[in-house]
C-alpha positions in Angstrom: -49.7 -67.8 -44.3 -47.4 -65.2 -43.8 -44.4 -64.3 -41.3 -47.0 -61.9 -39.1 -44.1 -61.6 -36.2 -42.0 -59.7 -38.2 -44.5 -57.2 -39.3 -44.9 -55.6 -35.8 -43.1 -52.3 -35.4 -43.7 -51.6 -31.6 -41.9 -47.7 -30.2 -42.2 -47.5 -26.4 -41.6 -44.7 -24.3 -42.7 -43.4 -20.8 -45.7 -41.2 -21.2 -49.4 -41.0 -20.7 -51.3 -44.1 -21.6 -52.4 -47.7 -19.6 -52.6 -46.8 -16.4 -51.7 -49.0 -12.7 -52.7 -48.6 -9.3 -50.6 -47.3 -6.4 -51.3 -46.1 -2.6 -54.4 -48.6 -2.1 -56.3 -47.9 1.2 -55.4 -49.9 4.3 -57.9 -51.8 6.0 -58.5 -53.5 9.6 -61.3 -55.7 10.7 -64.3 -53.8 12.0 -63.5 -50.7 10.2 -66.6 -49.0 8.3 -65.8 -49.5 4.7 -65.7 -45.5 3.5 -64.7 -44.5 0.1 -61.0 -43.5 -0.4 -59.1 -41.8 -2.7 -56.7 -44.0 -5.0 -53.7 -42.1 -7.2 -54.1 -43.7 -10.5 -50.7 -42.7 -12.3 -49.4 -43.4 -16.2 -47.5 -46.5 -17.3 -45.4 -47.0 -20.0 -47.6 -46.6 -23.4 -46.7 -48.8 -26.6 -47.4 -47.8 -30.2 -47.7 -49.9 -32.8 -47.3 -49.6 -36.3 -48.8 -51.5 -39.4 -45.6 -51.8 -41.5 -44.7 -52.5 -45.1 -47.4 -52.5 -47.6 -49.3 -56.2 -47.9 -50.1 -57.7 -50.9 -52.1 -61.3 -51.9 -50.2 -64.1 -53.3 -47.1 -63.6 -51.6 -44.2 -61.7 -53.4 -44.5 -62.9 -56.6 -48.5 -62.8 -57.2 -49.6 -66.4 -57.4 -50.0 -67.9 -54.5 -54.0 -66.6 -53.7 -54.9 -65.8 -50.1 -51.2 -65.2 -48.4 -50.3 -62.4 -47.7 -46.8 -61.3 -47.4 -45.2 -57.4 -47.3 -43.9 -55.6 -49.1 -41.1 -52.7 -49.7 -40.1 -50.0 -46.6 -41.5 -48.0 -44.3 -40.0 -44.6 -43.0 -41.2 -43.7 -39.1 -40.8 -40.3 -38.2 -41.6 -39.3 -34.4 -40.1 -37.9 -30.8 -41.0 -38.5 -27.5 -40.3 -34.6 -26.7 -37.0 -34.5 -26.2 -35.0 -37.2 -29.0 -36.2 -37.7 -33.0 -37.8 -41.0 -33.3 -36.9 -41.5 -37.4 -35.8 -45.5 -38.5 -37.1 -47.6 -41.7 -38.1 -50.9 -41.5 -38.8 -53.6 -44.3 -40.6 -56.5 -43.4 -37.8 -58.7 -42.6 -36.8 -56.7 -39.4 -38.6 -56.0 -36.3 -38.1 -53.2 -34.6 -38.6 -52.9 -31.1 -36.9 -48.9 -29.3 -37.6 -47.6 -26.1 -37.6 -43.6 -25.3 -37.9 -41.5 -22.4 -40.5 -39.0 -23.6 -43.8 -37.4 -22.9 -47.4 -35.9 -24.1 -45.8 -35.2 -27.2 -44.6 -39.0 -28.0 -45.9 -39.7 -31.7 -45.0 -41.4 -34.4 -46.1 -41.8 -37.8 -45.5 -44.2 -40.9 -45.3 -43.3 -44.2 -44.9 -45.9 -47.4 -44.5 -45.0 -51.7 -44.8 -48.3 -53.4 -44.3 -48.8 -57.1 -44.7 -52.2 -57.6 -46.5 -54.5 -60.1 -49.5 -55.4 -57.1 -49.1 -51.8 -55.4 -48.5 -48.6 -56.6 -49.2 -45.1 -54.1 -48.4 -43.4 -51.4 -49.9 -45.0 -47.8 -49.2 -43.5 -44.3 -50.8 -43.6 -40.9 -50.3 -42.7 -37.3 -48.5 -45.6 -35.4 -51.1 -46.1 -32.3 -51.3 -46.9 -28.5 -53.8 -49.3 -29.4 -57.7 -49.3 -28.9 -60.6 -52.3 -28.4 -63.0 -50.3 -30.5 -62.9 -48.8 -34.1 -65.0 -47.2 -37.1 -63.0 -46.9 -40.2 -64.7 -45.4 -42.6 -63.7 -46.1 -46.3 -63.5 -49.4 -48.8 -64.6 -50.6 -51.7 -64.6 -54.6 -52.8 -65.6 -54.3 -56.1 -63.5 -55.3 -58.9 -59.9 -54.3 -59.0 -60.8 -53.3 -55.7 -59.2 -54.9 -52.1 -59.9 -53.8 -48.8 -57.7 -55.4 -46.3 -58.3 -55.1 -42.5 -54.8 -55.0 -40.7 -55.5 -56.2 -37.0 -51.7 -55.2 -34.8 -51.7 -57.3 -31.4 -48.2 -55.6 -30.2 -49.3 -57.7 -26.2 -48.7 -61.1 -24.5 -52.1 -61.3 -24.8 -54.4 -62.8 -27.2 -57.3 -60.7 -28.3 -61.0 -61.7 -30.1 -62.5 -59.6 -32.0 -65.7 -58.9 -33.9 -66.5 -57.4 -36.9 -69.9 -55.5 -38.4 -69.9 -54.1 -41.6 -72.8 -51.2 -42.1 -73.5 -51.3 -46.1 -76.3 -49.2 -48.3 -79.0 -51.6 -47.3 -78.1 -51.6 -43.8 -76.1 -54.1 -40.9 -74.0 -57.0 -43.6 -74.6 -60.4 -41.9 -72.8 -63.2 -42.5 -70.5 -65.6 -40.9 -67.0 -65.4 -39.9 -68.1 -61.5 -38.2 -67.7 -62.4 -34.6 -65.3 -64.9 -32.9 -61.9 -63.3 -34.8 -58.8 -64.7 -33.2 -55.8 -61.9 -32.8 -52.9 -63.7 -31.0 -50.6 -62.2 -29.3 -46.9 -60.5 -30.9 -48.8 -61.0 -33.9 -50.4 -58.8 -36.8 -53.5 -60.7 -38.4 -54.8 -59.7 -42.1 -58.5 -59.8 -43.0 -60.1 -59.4 -46.7 -62.9 -57.2 -45.9 -64.1 -59.1 -49.5 -64.7 -62.3 -47.7 -68.0 -60.4 -45.4 -69.0 -58.0 -48.0 -67.4 -59.2 -51.2 -68.5 -57.3 -54.6 -69.4 -54.2 -52.1 -68.6 -51.0 -53.0 -69.9 -48.9 -50.6 -69.7 -49.8 -46.7 -67.9 -48.5 -43.0 -66.5 -51.3 -40.7 -67.0 -51.3 -36.5 -64.3 -52.9 -35.0 -64.6 -54.3 -31.3 -61.8 -56.9 -29.3 -61.7 -58.1 -26.3 -58.5 -59.2 -24.5 -55.8 -56.9 -25.3 -55.9 -53.6 -27.6 -54.8 -53.6 -31.0 -53.9 -51.2 -33.6 -55.9 -51.1 -36.0 -55.9 -49.7 -39.8 -57.9 -50.9 -43.4 -55.7 -50.8 -46.1 -57.6 -50.0 -49.7 -55.7 -51.2 -52.9 -57.2 -50.2 -56.8 -55.5 -52.6 -60.0 -56.9 -51.4 -63.0 -56.3 -54.6 -65.1 -52.4 -55.6 -64.9 -52.1 -51.6 -63.6 -51.7 -50.9 -60.1 -54.1 -47.7 -59.7 -54.0 -45.9 -56.0 -53.4 -47.4 -52.4 -54.1 -45.8 -48.9 -53.7 -46.6 -45.3 -57.2 -45.5 -43.1 -56.6 -45.1 -39.4 -59.9 -45.2 -37.3 -62.6 -42.7 -38.0 -63.9 -40.2 -34.8 -66.6 -41.6 -32.8 -69.8 -41.1 -33.7 -71.2 -37.9 -32.9 -73.7 -35.0 -34.2 -70.6 -33.2 -35.3 -67.7 -33.8 -37.3 -65.3 -32.2 -39.0 -63.3 -33.9 -42.1 -59.8 -31.2 -42.9 -57.1 -32.2 -45.4 -59.3 -32.5 -48.3 -56.9 -30.8 -50.9 -57.7 -31.5 -54.8 -55.4 -31.3 -57.6 -55.9 -31.3 -61.1 -59.5 -31.9 -61.0 -60.1 -31.0 -64.7 -57.4 -34.2 -65.5 -59.0 -36.4 -62.9 -62.7 -35.7 -64.5 -61.2 -36.6 -67.7 -60.6 -39.9 -67.0 -63.8 -40.5 -65.6 -65.4 -39.5 -68.0 -63.4 -41.8 -70.6 -63.0 -44.7 -69.0 -65.6 -45.9 -65.7 -63.3 -48.0 -64.2 -62.0 -44.2 -63.2 -65.1 -43.0 -61.9 -63.8 -43.6 -58.8 -61.7 -41.0 -59.5 -63.7 -38.1 -58.5 -64.6 -36.7 -55.0 -67.0 -38.5 -52.7 -67.8 -37.9 -49.3 -69.1 -41.6 -47.5 -71.3 -40.9 -43.9 -72.7 -43.9 -41.6 -75.6 -43.3 -39.8 -74.4 -45.4 -36.8 -78.0 -44.8 -34.9 -81.3 -47.1 -35.3 -82.7 -43.9 -36.6 -82.4 -42.6 -40.0 -79.7 -39.4 -39.6 -80.5 -35.8 -42.0 -77.2 -34.4 -42.1 -75.5 -31.0 -44.0 -71.9 -30.9 -45.1 -70.4 -27.4 -45.7 -67.5 -28.0 -48.1 -65.4 -24.2 -46.8 -62.3 -24.0 -48.9 -59.2 -22.5 -47.0 -59.0 -19.2 -48.8 -60.7 -16.9 -51.2 -59.1 -18.3 -54.1 -61.5 -21.4 -52.8 -65.3 -22.0 -53.1 -67.4 -24.7 -51.7 -70.4 -26.0 -51.5 -72.9 -27.2 -49.4 -74.9 -30.9 -49.3 -77.9 -32.2 -47.8 -78.3 -35.7 -47.5 -80.2 -39.0 -45.7 -78.4 -41.9 -44.3 -81.3 -44.6 -43.1 -80.5 -46.5 -39.7 -77.2 -48.4 -39.7 -76.4 -47.7 -43.3 -73.8 -45.8 -45.0 -74.2 -43.6 -48.6 -71.7 -42.5 -50.5 -71.9 -38.4 -51.7 -70.5 -37.0 -55.1 -69.0 -33.9 -54.2 -69.3 -32.0 -57.4 -68.5 -28.7 -58.7 -65.3 -28.3 -56.5 -61.7 -26.7 -58.7 -58.3 -27.2 -57.5 -58.0 -25.6 -53.4 -57.5 -26.9 -50.0 -61.0 -27.9 -48.7 -62.5 -29.2 -45.7 -66.1 -30.2 -44.5 -67.9 -29.6 -41.8 -70.9 -32.1 -40.9 -73.6 -31.5 -38.2 -76.2 -34.2 -38.0 -79.7 -34.6 -36.1 -78.1 -38.4 -34.7 -74.5 -39.6 -34.2 -72.7 -40.8 -37.8 -69.0 -41.6 -38.4 -67.8 -39.9 -42.0 -64.6 -39.4 -44.2 -64.2 -37.9 -47.9 -62.0 -40.1 -50.7 -60.2 -37.8 -53.1 -57.8 -38.2 -56.2 -54.5 -36.9 -56.8 -52.1 -37.8 -60.4 -48.9 -39.2 -59.4 -47.5 -38.7 -63.6 -50.5 -40.1 -65.6 -51.2 -42.9 -63.0 -54.1 -41.9 -60.7 -53.6 -42.3 -56.1 -56.2 -41.7 -53.6 -56.5 -40.8 -50.2 -59.1 -40.6 -47.8 -59.2 -38.2 -45.2 -60.9 -39.1 -42.0 -63.7 -37.2 -39.7 -61.9 -35.6 -36.4 -64.1 -34.8 -33.8 -63.5 -31.0 -32.9 -61.3 -30.8 -29.2 -59.0 -28.2 -27.3 -55.6 -29.2 -28.6 -52.6 -29.7 -26.7 -50.9 -32.4 -28.6 -47.8 -33.5 -30.5 -47.1 -34.7 -33.9 -44.6 -34.8 -36.8 -43.9 -33.9 -40.2 -43.1 -37.2 -42.2 -39.7 -37.4 -43.1 -38.5 -36.7 -46.6 -42.4 -35.2 -47.7 -43.8 -32.2 -48.7 -46.3 -32.1 -45.8 -48.8 -29.0 -45.3 -51.2 -28.7 -41.8 -54.9 -28.2 -42.6 -56.4 -27.0 -39.0 -60.9 -26.5 -39.0 -62.3 -24.2 -37.1 -66.2 -24.8 -36.9 -67.2 -22.2 -34.3 -68.7 -19.0 -34.1 -65.9 -17.3 -33.5 -61.7 -17.2 -34.1 -59.5 -19.8 -32.6 -56.1 -18.9 -31.9 -53.5 -21.4 -32.6 -49.9 -22.6 -32.1 -47.5 -24.7 -34.1 -44.3 -24.6 -32.1 -45.2 -21.0 -30.3 -45.9 -19.5 -33.8 -49.5 -18.6 -33.6 -52.2 -18.3 -35.7 -55.5 -16.9 -35.9 -58.2 -18.8 -37.3 -61.3 -17.0 -38.5 -65.0 -18.5 -37.2 -66.0 -21.0 -39.9 -63.0 -21.7 -41.7 -59.6 -23.6 -42.5 -56.2 -22.8 -42.5 -53.2 -24.3 -44.1 -49.9 -24.4 -42.8 -46.9 -25.7 -44.8 -44.7 -27.8 -42.7 -40.8 -29.0 -42.5 -40.0 -32.5 -43.3 -39.1 -34.8 -39.9 -39.7 -31.9 -37.2 -41.6 -32.6 -34.9 -44.6 -29.7 -34.2 -46.7 -29.1 -30.5 -50.1 -28.0 -31.6 -52.1 -25.6 -29.3 -55.5 -24.5 -29.4 -58.0 -21.8 -27.7 -61.2 -23.5 -28.6 -62.1 -26.7 -29.9 -60.4 -27.7 -33.6 -59.5 -30.4 -35.6 -56.2 -30.9 -37.4 -54.7 -33.5 -39.9 -51.8 -33.6 -42.1 -51.7 -33.8 -45.9 -48.4 -35.3 -47.3 -47.2 -36.1 -50.8 -44.7 -37.7 -52.1 -43.5 -37.9 -55.6 -47.6 -36.9 -56.6 -48.6 -39.3 -54.2 -51.2 -38.2 -51.4 -51.7 -39.6 -47.7 -53.7 -38.0 -45.0 -53.5 -38.5 -41.5 -55.7 -36.6 -38.1 -53.7 -34.7 -35.4 -54.2 -37.1 -32.5 -54.5 -35.8 -28.4 -52.7 -39.2 -27.5 -52.7 -37.9 -23.6 -54.3 -40.4 -21.0 -53.1 -38.7 -17.7 -53.2 -40.0 -14.3 -54.9 -38.3 -11.5 -57.4 -40.1 -8.2 -60.5 -41.8 -8.0 -62.8 -42.8 -4.8 -62.2 -46.4 -4.3 -65.1 -47.9 -1.3 -63.8 -51.7 -0.4 -66.5 -54.2 1.0 
């Protein structure tokens, strides 16, 4: 077993996450139990990061079933007062306390170039949750999908999984009662539950502590590593979802690789859709270019109840795209695409985002080329401010804005939009969604009996 506790990276700030109650009602014997207002105030939130890439077999790759972490990650963020910038390897535990607000955020990235892992991985550091959908994964030969569960609290958690494959829910032993001990990171190879399975989505639920939840996907072709990604939670199932940040590059060269060798077939762009209800989902996906030089197309498809299907994104040239999906049943979705880093491909999963009236903060990755992809799927234009700089996103379109490496941004929108950051380091690619972590206090009525 690897040293789990050393893998856990924790960042803490005053802001808007967990809540506690104050101003409790006072009752005397004989009083009538009438509803009274109770004030709910925010408590200190915790953001947890997954840390460096996990590799199977130890540092030398010979101890199968033993996962260790390799390399180091860069962490960029802000608590809206102070910038957060640190580097961490698997040998260090780095807690930090900062004073912040709703704009408290952190992002980690790692450019791996080793014998067991090659490519760019990036992920938001997250406050933790009891439920998550992960739309990604491939367990065929040379592909490895790992579920990463980080528990930063002092309370154990018990986790249950449900995997949705092409023929419906995947059944098997060990999908429930999984332990995620307090203060540790637990890594589960999903090949244990879905061996040699190419297409699936994962629903994770936990009892007890809230967890940081990610899926690490890795490709090795023969003895050569060929891509890496760290996939965060998708938007919750919905009939309307957006996928910003589908940035295609070197499409001709990638198509040539796929045509010459079947093992490179997965470098071509693809849309994955999972139907989360007990009815088949009929959907329409509009692939839209961010400017007049990039023209997309439209996909119409059906996903059987409780299953997951992949749909090729064909006839797309180099350009910046977003995807708008409308369905008659709730779905979760993501798009996979590749870039060439020299002669070696890297890949990224762009996750689905629920359109939302944004008032949030995020930080561009330090030392990287980053662009913000903003999608407006409304019938009217959207006004977006980015650090007080105003932008207009026309109806049913997307906008791409270049970001300054390491800078923290505040984003606000006049209508519901979705946004993701596309990160490029030495030709490797990763996509992270812009998340509004705000959880405000307020008042609620409580009746004591």
